[in-house]
N, C-alpha and C positions, 0 to 999 in steps of 0.2 A: 581354651576359646570352643564356644560351643557354637555350631551352626543353628541357623534359626529356622523353626520347623513351621510348616504350614498344611495343618490337618485334612484340608479339601483338597483335591485332584485338580493341579492347576493343566490348560492347556499350553504344550510345547509348539511352538514354531520350530520346526528341526529343518535344520539349512543342511547345505552340503556335509557331510560329515569327514572330519578331521583325519589323516593320518595318526594312529595314534600306537605307542606302545606302551604295554603293560606286561609286569614282570613280578614276578616274587623275591619279595625281600628276605621271606624264609622258605624253607621246603613244606608243602602243604597237601595235604590228601586230594588227590583229584576232584573227587565229590562235591568238595568244599571250596574250590575255587573260584572265584569270583572275575569278571570283567567289565571294562568299564565301554559302556558302548556310546552312540548317536552324540560325540562331542561335537560342537560347533562352538566360533566358527573355525574355519580351514583353508588353507589356500591362501593367496595374496589378493590385494584389493578389497580389503574388508573394513568394512565403515569404520568412523573414529567412534562412533555411539553404539557400537554391536553389545550385544549381551554375552557372556560365556553360560554355556550348559554342556551336560552331560547326563546320564542314566546308568545306572547298574543294569546287568543283564537279572538281577535276582536279586533285590534287596534285602531279600528276609537273611541272605546270609552273610549281610554286613554289619559292622558293629559301630554303630552310628559315632559312638564316641570317640572312634577312633578316626575319625574322617580329619584330614588337614590338607588345605589349600594354598598353593603358593602363584603367585604370577609374576613371573620374570626374579624369582627369589625373595618376592616381599609378599607374608602372607595375608592373607585375605579371608580365613577360614571364616573369623565374626561376620563378614558381608556377605554371605553365602545364606542363601534361602534354599529350606529342603521340602519337599512335595513327599512325605512319607508313602502317601498312599500309591503313588506311583515308581518312587525312587528316583525322581527327577530332581536336579539344583542348578539353580539358577544365579550368575553373578552379574551384577549392573553397575558398572564403574561410575563413581560418582559424577563424575567428570568425562567429556571424550577422550577417547585415548591419543596421544602423540603419535604422529607416524613412526613405522618402524617395526621391528621384529621382537614377537612375545611368544613366551612360551609358560603355557599351564601344567602345573603338577600336584596331583592327585594323590595325599598316600592316604590308605584307608587299610585295616583287618578284618578280617573274616571270624565268624562267630568260633571259630574253633584256635585264633589265635594267630593265624599266620598273616603277615604282613607282606601290601603290596602297593605297587606306585605305577601312576599311568602317567605319562606324556604327551602333549602334542603342540604343535607351536602353528602360528600365524602371522600375517604382514598385515599392517595397517595402511591404507594407500594415503599416499602424502597429495591429497588435492588443495591448488589455489584456486578457489571459486572467485567469477567476479561478472557481474553485470554492469555493463559499459552505456547502453544506450534503450532506450525504451521510449517508440515511436508509432504513431496511429495517422491515420487518414481522415480523423475529424477534427484536427487541432484549428483549422480554419472557418469551417459553416457545419451548422446541425446536418447528419443525417437525417433522412426520412425512408418511410414506408419503401422499399424496394430499393435500396440504397445497400453497399456491402460495407459492415466495419470491419478494417482489415488493420492488423497489428504488428510490430518488430520487435524481437529483443535483440540484441549482439552481448555474447559472453563467451566465457568458457565452454568448449565442445563439449559434447557427449554426456550433458543433464539432463535432469527432468524440466522441464520447461511449462510455463503456465501465465494467463493473466488473471486480474482479478480486476473486475468490472465494479468498482464504490457507486450507485446508482443515489441521487438522492439524498446522500449521506445517512443512508440508513439500509441498502440492501447490498449483499456482495454476490456477483455473478462471477464463475472460475470458469475459465475457456484453457483446453489444455493445447500446447502449442506444438508444432512438427521442426524439427532440424531439419531444413530444407536445405544447408549448407554447413560446412564446418563455423559451430557456434554464432549460425544466422537461425532462430527460430520462427514461425510467425502463425498465423491463425486469421480465422476469418470468419463473419458473424452475419448473416442476412438480417436484417432492419425490417423488423415487421411491422405491422398495422398497432397493435399493443404495446408495443415498446413506445415509454414514454418516459426518457431521461432527461432533464433541465440542468441538470447538477451534476457531473459525472468526472471520478478520475480512475485513471490507469493503471496499475500495478504491475509491475513483472516481476515475476519469479522463477530461480532458480534452484534447482537442490542435485546436490552430488556427495553419495560418498558421506551421508549422515551432515553436509553442512547444507546452511539454505541460505540467499541472500536475497534481498528485492530492493525495487529501485522503483521511483515514479515516474510518469510523465511528465513533462515541461507544459504540456496542454489539457486542459480540462477536454471533454464532448458534450454532445446531447445528440439524441435521438428523438425525433419527432416532438419538438416543444410545442408549446401553446401559440399558435397564431394571434396574431392582433391585429386589429385597424387601424390606421393613421390617424391621429386626432387634427382634426380641421380646425382651423384659429377664422371666424367669419366675422366680416363687417359689414354693414352696409354703406353703398357708393354714391347713392341716389336718394333723393327725398323731397317730398311736396309740399314738403313745411319751410317755406321760407325765414331765414334767420338775417340777423344781422351782422354782421365780423366782426369780432371781438379782437384786440389783438391780448395776446398773455401778457404775462406781467415780466418784464426784463429780468434776466437771468445773469447778467452780466455781473453785478455784485457778491451771486452766491458762490462759496468754493464748489469745486466739482467733487463728488464723494460719489461711492458705490457702498450699496448694503443689502443686504437678502432677508427680507419681510419672512419669509416659510420657513425655512433650515437654520440649522445652527453648523459652526464645522463640527466635523464629525458625529453629524446626528444621524440616526436610521432614515432609511428608503427602501419601497420595494418596487423594482424596477422591473418585474414579470412581466406588466402591460406597459412597460416605459413607465416618466414620471417629467412631474409638472414644478420647477421653483420659480418663485416670485421676488421682486426686490425694487428698488427703488435708485435715481442717480436724479443728476439734474436735466430739466426736459431741456431738449433740443440736443442732447448728448447722443454720441454714433456708439453704438455697443456691439462688441462682436463676443462670441463666446465659444469654448473650445469644452469637449467633455473627452475625458478619458476613462473607460474602465478600466482597472487591472484586477487580476483574478488576487484571490487570497492563497497566502502561503499553506504550505501541506505537513504532517510530523514535526509540529510544536514550531513551524514559522522556519524549519530547517530548508524546506525546499518550495522554490516559486513554483507553481502552477503554469505561469503564463505572463508575456511579456505586454498585453495591453491591448485592448481596441480601444480606434479613435472613435465617437460616436457623433461628435460636431466640432467641426474645424472650421474652426475662428469664422462661425457662422455669425452673419448679422439679425441684429435684433431689434426691434421697432420698441423705441421709447415713448410712451403717452403725453399726453400735453401735462398731465399730472407730475410727470416724473417716474411713473412706474412703469413696469415691465415683466413679461412672462415667459418664459423658456420652457419648451420640450421639448424631452432629452427621450430618442427611441430608445425601443428593446435593444441590451446587446446580444448577438448571437448566441449565446451562453451564458446564464444567469446562475451564478456563485452565492451559496451564503458566505457572509464576509467579504468579497470581492467590493476595492474602494474606487467611487468613482469623484476623479480629480478636474474640478472644473474653474475655469481661468476664465474672467471676467473683465476685459479692455474697455474703458472710457476713452471718449476723448472727446472735449469743448474747446472749441476755438484755439488757445496754447495751450491747455491744460490738459494733461493725461493723468489718468489712474489705473492701478492694476488691484483687480481682488481674486486672491485664491481659497478654493473650497475644498473640503473632502466630506463626502456622505459615504452611507457605510450601507453596502445589501443586508437587509433583517432575514 
């Protein structure tokens, strides 16, 4: 089996040199002896995705065709990459190594035919990595300029921790976290006037010994969302024109119904500044409206980002003389693409009662 060759010089990251034993299989002249140096990895606590590397102190004295490499007795010669210019060799395992003890053995011959064997050992750490909780202080209301965003991760102790902020579905901001107690990692960020996030997702990341785990916070966040003014419905209450009152036609014989004239079920809506929907029912009916904003799912629908925010809670709604009505829904605290607005309309007239359920989706 032939070692793959790289003719250009490679850059080797030299780790702590392993304890190395190299001795001749046959007696050779001292001037032709050759040694393996800079062998890695060594010792315990080695990451499972480690690379195995070594060098010869003078590769010109080595017969390249004689090199044979074993890892725990398994021949890996044809998977080793050689950089001829530096006499350095690298083996990258095709998959992470399982926890346990490993021995590397390199056999080779010098240019005079004397054979040598070099061996060194290392131990791959047994790491169970877990990220059990990701929380932050922007879950209940948006943070504005002058506030401090704070997030906390809980999981395996002694790991490298960070927070990824996915902002407006486009940019990712990475913040390094500090382990303040065993398995507890915290990070803070002052919110500036230029931080504009209307749709934000918090993702926690832990890394240890070559393993990485992620978890998504169940709530979204917002920084300095756009401020909106209330929509005022105004009607004239006095008039200088004298009119003759008329009695509207009786509705006793008409059935009680509720319908929306502005939207269809599962239709799109943009609530960045709030939104309005209109409908029609029986003149004289009494209406109450409930609207709940539910955050979308993340990572292919596996993780729910929020439990919901009530925007209108059995709010009375005026029905005009012709049976039409209009409902203005305020902007939710955090607007997220794909969030769903669950609308419930209850109409009561005399002894009849009707209820309508409708879902609109944030575009």
